[in-house]
N, C-alpha and C positions, 0 to 999 in steps of 0.2 A: 504493500500500500504506500510505503514511503516514496517510492519512485513516482507513483501517480500524483501524489501531493506535490512533489517537487516540480513535476511537469506543469501542473496547473498554476502553481505560484509563479513560475517563470513566465508562463504565457500571460498571466494577468499583469505582471510587471512590465512586459513588453507593451501591452495595451496602454498601460498608464504612461509609459515614456512616449509612445506615439502621440497620444492625446496631448501631453504636455508640450511636446515639440511642435505640434500643429497650432497651438494657441498661446504663444507667449504674451500677446497683448490682450488676452480675453479679460473682459470686465463684466460685472453684472449690469444688465440693461433695464431691469424692471420690466415694465410692459411696453416700453417705447421701442419699436423695431429699429434695427440698424438701417443706415441710409440705403434707400433703394429696395428694401426688403418687401416682397409682395406675397410671401408664403403665409400660411396660417400660423399664428403665434401660439395659440392654445389648440392642441390637437387631442382628440379623443378617439378611442378605437378598441379593437379586439385583436387578439393574437392567438395563434395555434401552432403546434409543432410536435416534435418527438424528442424524448430524452434517451440518451445512451448512457446507462449508469454503470459505474465501477464501484462496487461495494467494498469497503475496507472493514473487516471484522478483526484483523490482527490475529492473535493467538487465543481468542476466546474459545471456550468449550461449552457445549450444552450441559446444563446442570442436571440435578436429579429431578426426575419427574415420575410420579406414581405409575406403575404398570407399564413402563416403557424402558425396561432395563436394556433393551437392544440398542438404544441410542444414548443412554445416559453417559455423561462425561466424554462424549466424542468430540474430537477437535474440528473446528470449523476452518474454512478457507475463505479467502476473498472471492467475491462473486461478480457477476455482471448481468445486465438485463435491459429491456426496453420498457418505456412507459410513456403515456401521453402527457402533454404540457400545453396549457392554454389559459386565457383569462382576459382581463380588461386592462386598459392603460390610459394614462393622461400624460401629456407631454407639453413642455414649454420650450419654444424655439423662436427667438426674436431675430434670427439672422446673424447674431454675433457668434463668437467662437464657443461660448459656453451656454448650455441650456440644462434643463432638468427633465427627468423621466421617472415615472412611478407606475408600477403595475401590481395588480393582485391576481395571483394565478393558482390554478390547481397543478400541483407538482408531484408526479409519481416517481418515487425512487425505488422501484421494484428491482429485484435481481434474484438469481439462483445461486446458492452456495453448496459446497460439498461437505459431507461429514466423513472424516477419516478416523481410523483406529487410533492413530497417534500423531503427534505434531510433526514427526519426521517421516511417517509412513506414507505410502502411496495408495494403499487400498481404500477405495471409496465405498463407504457403506450405503450412502444414500445422498440424494439431491433434494434440497429443501428450498421452497420458494419463499422469499422474504417480501411480503406485500406491504410496503410502507408508503404513505402518501401524506401530503401537507397542503395547507393553504399558505402560500408564500406572499409576503409583502416585500417588494424589491424596489427600493428607491435607487436612483443612479444619477451620476453626472453625465450629461450629454456633451461630448466634445466634437464640434463640427470641424472636420478636416477640410470639407468644402460644403457648399449648400446642401448636398445630398448625402455624401458619405460621412458617417459619424461613428464614434466610439462610445460605448456605454460602460461605466465602471461604478460599482457600488456594493453595499452590504445587502444581506437578506435576512429576514426573520421568518422562520418556518413554524407554523402552528400545526401540530399533529392532528391528522384526521383519522388515520388507521395505522396500526403496526401489528401485523399478524404473520405467522408462518404457516405455510401450506405443506403438510406432510405428504400430500399426493402429487407433489410437483415432480417427483423423480421418474426414472425410466427403468426398463429392464426388471420391473417388479421390486425395485429396491425400496419403494414406499411401504412394502410389507413390514418393514421394521417398525412402522407406526400404526399397526392395525388397531391398537387400543386408543389411538389419538384421533380426535375429530379433525376434519380437513383444515379448518381455520382456527388457530389458537392465538391468543395474544402473546406478543413478545414482551416479556416483563422488563421493567427498568427503562423503557424508552421515555425520553423526556417529552414533556408536553410541548416544549418549544425547543428550537435549535437555531443556531446562527451560522452564517456563512458569508462568503464573498462571491461575486460574479462579475463578468465583463464580456464584452464581445463587440461585434461590428454589425452595421446595418447600412442599407442604401435606400433612400426614399425615391421611388419612382412616382412622379406627378402624373395622375391619370387625367387631369384636365388642366388646361393652361388659360382658361378664361380669367381675365383680370377682374378683381373686385367681387368675386363670388366665393362660394364654399369650395375649398380645395380638397381633393381626395388623393390619398397616397397609398401605394402598395409597397411594403418594405420587407424584403427578405432579410433574415438575420442568421448569424452563427455565433454561438456563445459557449462559454465554459463556466461551471459553477462548482464550488467546493462547499458542501454542507457538513459541518463537524458538530461535535457535542450532541450527537443524536441519542446517546444512551448514558444513563447515570452510572458512573464508575463505581459507585458504592451500592448499587441496587442489590436486593436480595437474590441469592443464587437459586432461583426456582427452575426456570427454563434455561437461562443462559448464565454461565459463570461470569465473574467480573474480573477486571484488571484495572490498575490505577494508571498505567501508561496511556497517554492520549492516543498513540498509534494502535493500541489494543482496544480502544473504545470505537464505537460505531461512527463511521464517517463515509460520505459518498462523494465521489467526483463524477460530474455529469457533463457530457458534451451534448449540446442540443442545437437544433435548427428549425426554422419555420418561417411563417409569414405574418406580418402585421397589416391590418387594414385600418387606416386613420383618416380622420376628416376634421376640418376646422375652418372658420371664417377668416378670409384674408382681410387686411386693412382696406377700408373703403377708398382710400386715396393715399398715395405715397406721402410721407412726412418730409417736408423739405429740410435738407441738411446742407452744410457748407460745401461739401464735396460734390453734392448734386448740382449746386448752382454753377460750378465750374463745368460740369457736363452739359448743362443747358446751353451754355455759350458755344459749346463745340458741336451741338446737334444741328444738322443741316437738313431742311425739308423743302418741299416744293409743292405747290398746288397749281394745276393748269385747268382753268375753267374753260368751258366751251365758249366760242365767240358769241354764239346765240343758241338758246334752246329752241330748236325748230319744232313747230306744231303743225299738224295736219299736212304733212308732206306725203304726196302720193308716191307709191313705189311700184315698179314693175319687177316682179320677182320670177325668176326662172328656177323652178323647183324640180330637182332630179327625182325621177321615179325609181325607187330602190327595187331592183329586179329580182327580189327574193320573196317567196311565199313560205312562211314558217309554219310547220306542222306540230301538232301536239304529240307528246311522247306516247308511243304505242298505237297511234292512229294514222291511217293513210287517207282519211277523209279530209277534204279541204275545211279548215277551221271556220267557225261561224262568224268570226270577227271580220272576215273579208266580205265586202258587200257583193251580194249576188242579186241579179235582177231577172225578171221574166223575159221570155222571148219577145213578147210584145213591147216591153220597155226597151229591150236591146235594139229593136228596129228603129226606135226614135232617139236612141242615145246619141248625143252630140257633145263632143269634147269642149268646144268653144262655149256652149251654153252652160255646161257643167262648171267650167272654170270661172265664168262670170258670177255664178251663184256662190262659188267659194270666195271670191273677192268681196262679195256683199255680206259675208259672214256665215255661210253655210257651204257644205255640210260639216258637221262636227263629228269627231271620232267617238266621243262619249265612252272611251275605253281607258285611256291612261290618265296621267296627272297633268297633262298640258292644258293651257288655257289660250284663248285668243288665236294668234297666228299659228302657233305650233299645233294646236288642236285641229284647226282647219287643214293644215298640211297633212297631218296624220289621216284625216278624213279622205284626202286625195289619195294617199298611199293605199288605204283599204279599198278604194275604187280602182286600184291600178289594173286589175285584170280586165275591167270594163274598158279602160282607156287603151290598153294594149290591143284588145279585140277590135275596138273601133278603128284603130290605126291599121291593123291587118286588113280590115274591110276597105279602108281608103287606099291601101297599097297592095293591090292584088298579086303582085309578083314577090312580095316579101315572104320570108319563111322564118320560123322560130324553132329553137331547140329548148326542150324542157329537161333539165338534169336534176334527178331526184337523188338526194344523199342517202346514206345508210347502205344496208346490204342490197344485193342485186334485186331481190324480190320486193322489199319495201320501197327502195328508191324508184323502181319502175312503177309501182302502184301509186306513189304520190304524184309522179309526173303524169300518169294517166288520169288521175283525178282532176288535175288542172286542165288537161287537154279536153276531157269530156265536157267541162263547163264551157270552154271556148267554142267547141263544135256544136253542142246541143243548144246553147243559148244564142250565140251570135252567128251561127251558120258558117263558121270558118271551115274551109276545106281541110279535112283530117290529113290529107297528104302534105299539107304545108307545115305540119307540126311533127317534129321528131321527138320521141321520148327516149330517155336512157337513164341508167343508174350511174351517177358520178357525183363526187363532191367537188364543187368548183369554189375556190377561195376559202380555204379552211380557216376557221377561227380557233385561236389558241395555239400555243406552242410549248416547248420544254420550259420556257421561262414564266409561264402563266402561274400566278400564285395558286396554291391548292384550293383556297377558299373561293376562287373564281372559276374553277373547272366546271362547276354545274352550269354556269351561265354560258360558257362557250359550247358545252354539249347541246344546249337548247338551240344555239345559233346554227349548229351544224346539221340540224334536222330540218331540211328545207328543200324547195325546188327553185333552181336558178333559171331565169329566162334570158336567153340571148338571141340575137337576130343578125341576119346578113344585111339588114337595111337600117342605117342610123336613124331614119325617121321613126322607127318603132320605139327606139330607146331615148329619144330626145327629151329634155326637161319640159315640164308643162309651164305655161305662163299664167301668173296670177297678178292682177292689178288690185291694189287695196291701199288704205291709209296706213302709213308706216307708224308703228307703235313703239318699236325698240330701236330708236335712232342711235346708232353707235357713236356718231360725232356729237351727241348730247352728253357724253360721259364726262364726269369730273375725274381728272387724273391726279392721284395723290402719290407722293414718293418721299422716301428717306434716303439721303445720300449714303452710299456704302461706307464712306470714310468715317461715319458716325459710330461705327462698331455696334450697331443695333442688332440684337438677336431676334426680337419680335417687337411689333408696334401696333398701336391702335390709334384711331382718330375719332374725335367727337365733333360733329358739325352742329353749330348752335347759332340761332338768329331768327328773328321774325316769327317767333312761336314754334320754330322747328328745332328739335334736339334729338340726335340719334348718334349712337356709338357704333363704329364699324371695326371689325377685327376680332382677335389679333391676327396680324399678317406677318409672314416671315420673308416674303420677297420684297425687294426694294421699291416696287411700283405696284399700284393697285388702281383699278378703274371701278367707279360706281356711277349709277345713273343719277344725273343732276335734276331731271324733271320732277321727281317726288320731293326734292328739297325745296324747290321754288313753289311747287303747288299751283294754286290759282293766281298767284301774284305775277305781275309783269316784270318785276325786277326786285332785287334784294341783295343786301350785303350780309355776309356770314363770316363766322370765325371757325377755323379748323384748328382744334387743339390736338397736337400730336403728343403721344406718350410712348416712349421707347424704353425697352429694358435691354441692357447690355448682357453679354455672356457672363460677366462677373456679378450680375444682380443689381447694378445701379440703374436708377430710373431717371430718364431725361424727359423734359417737356418743352414744347415750342409751339407758339401760336402764330397763325398766319391768316389774314383776312382775304376774302375774295368776293367778287360780285357776279351775280347771275342775271341774265336778261332773256326775255322770251320774245320770240319773233315768229309770226305766222309765215308759213311757206308761201311763196308766190304761186299763182295759178299755173304758171308755166314750168315751175320747178318740179321735176320728177326724178326720183332716184331709181337706180337699178340695183337689184340684188341677185347674185348668182351663188349657187352652192356646189361645191365639188366634194364628192364622196370618196372616201378612202377605204381600202380593205383593212383587215385586222393588222395592227402594228406595222402599218406601211406609211412611209412619208413621201413616197413618190406618187405624183398625180396619176390617177387612173388613165391609161393610155387613150381611152375613148374620149376623155375630156380635154386632152391637150389641144386637139384641133378645135374643140369648142371654145377654149380660152382664146386661142389666136384668131379664130375665124368669126366668132360671135361676140365675145366679151370685149376684146381689145378695140374693135372698130367703134364701139359705142362709148368709149372713153374719150371725151373731148380734150383739147389742149387746156392746160391749167386746172384740170379736174383734181378732185381729192378722192383717193381710193383707200378704203379701210378694209384690211384683210385680217380676219380673226379666226384662229383655229380652235377646235373643240375636240374632246375625246369622250368616250364612255367611262364607266367606273371600273372596267376590268384592268387589273395591273396596279402598280404602285403610283401614288398620287404625284410624286416628284417626276417620275418617268413620264407620266401622261402629260404633265405640264410642258416638259421639254419636247415631247413628241408633237404636241399641238403647235408649238412655235416652229418646229422644223417643217411641218406641213404648210403652215402659212407662208414661210419663206420660199418653199418650193413653188407655190403658186405665184408669189410675187416675182420670182426670177423669170418665169415664163411671160408674165404680163409686161414686165419692164422691157424685155427684149422686143415684145410686139408693139410697144408704145414709145419706142425710142424717138426723141425729138419733140414730144408733145408737152414737155415740162409738167409731167404729172407728179403730184405729191402722193407718196405711198406711206401708209402706216400699217405695220404688222404687229400682231401680238398674239400670244397663246393663252387661252383660258384653262386649258387642261379639262378636268372634269368639274371645275368649280361652277361654270355657267352652262351646263348642258341644256340645249334647247328642248330636248325630248325626254320622255320618261325612260330612265335606265332600267326599269323593272321589266321591260319587254325586249325581246330580241331585236325587233324592228326599230325600237327606239334607240337601242345601243348602236345599231348600224348607222342610223341617221345622225347620231352624235359624233361619229368619226368623220368630221366634216371640216371644211374651210369655207367660210362665208365671205363673199366679196361685195362690199357696198360701194357703188360708184355714185359720187355726187358731182354732177357737172355744174360749173359756174356760169 
């Protein structure tokens, strides 16, 4: 046992030295947080884990017990065992080097020991389970090595709950030595309380980084504890004999690990300190307000028809979400009339979470088979191929399901439609996160429509009032040299107050129209609040003015959407000629072109943000080449998955979100 005690004492001494070395300037801060501290000062929580116990009984022997001569005066050995550990905690951490931590726990110090014939002999007569448990009160000094990693060191007071030995804990029938003994008997002489020391390490993982709200933490920990003075050295020798030497009295060394879940309220606002003022002067921000917030601008939108029909798992019948009409309705179906109705606000998809423009566009998609069929009717020499994914039988059956509708409803000649089983444009790859594999599986159960005639696949034209004017955006930014890890901004003025963020990128765009509301002009203050990597808080105010302007009757914007395949940043080949032949000629000299990329939610957020920017730049490169000499102003940016236009809960929505949108504003 002595070597175990020496090990723990040495380990706790190292913990103490590490903590002391990490905090030479530590001072008590009361309840005032350190400069820039935005974590919870008072934290409450629960913890749970497991104990690995090393029991030290020294040279104690079992004493005389009636009717149990088989084990009377047998020598005990040190033992070991496992037990549960858990309880509640309260913690004080104001962001300085030193804090406090107190916990009340259920602490099991169980273990099995052997009985031998003599102190020097090796013959094991029996194995006995020592079932000892306590309620532990464990205060500790919290030493913050950094804002998250910390050391705990303190004493413990253990209040005995139970101390019994189990004669049936042995194996190989050795418990027969105790046939006259009940399974659970009290261990005599165990103290009602015991004292000890403990220490260890923990790391606080912040589960939410919203400023000014309740903070939640998950903290894995690893600790060691030495509980001594567990048994009275002068106790009567009824079941266990006594010895005066401390090493021959009962003590337990425990190594434990587990998790803490903590929560607490963060300060409502950072408390200004002298060093924070210095950081304020160093913080550089910028606000770029739109020249005018344009209202009621008409937009001609060229919306691509996604050439995929997605099927339900286990079914080869065309899903009900796709709009099917009767043969009589098909005879009078007219694409131009249908798209005019869309521009007026109908039809709606009534399926996903989109509203307004996006909802109407999904309504167009769900009518896609009717549009493709009417185009086949208008182009009698065109043919199409329907490729069904999955195995040969299911893929062919899904393709035939689509073909039957086109033939039976619109009267398309069956000879013009080829069906096959093939997966065209697979979603998902080896780098797809495991949690997203179910989404890509759904996307790969589909029929792909392709044609030898570009007229069949061309985008549809929608004319409507523009509601999401991208050049109405307010652009907010923090200079990279400010060393800001995250930031937020509060817009205040004219009865409007809203906080945006936190953000981790240097630039962010938000819609300015809701800020101005019904007013024609207004001046506002943008209060930036940034947090550096070392926890300091910086603030900076900047004012800006917004003005509203109605679009002229002659002013019409054009919008074009380019769709991308899964994880692809190269423009789909069928759209490159569309960009050069259709989009570029409609861009006038001195026009402004806004190109913004989007993604779905499959994959990592940072990767998607970068992918959306690469997609936007690919489209810009093509258009710049085609508009050389026109003095066109281009702006590109990637939103990633943050501003997905369509519902990511559906396969078709995710495919439409893999897009670059081009807004052309001619002056």
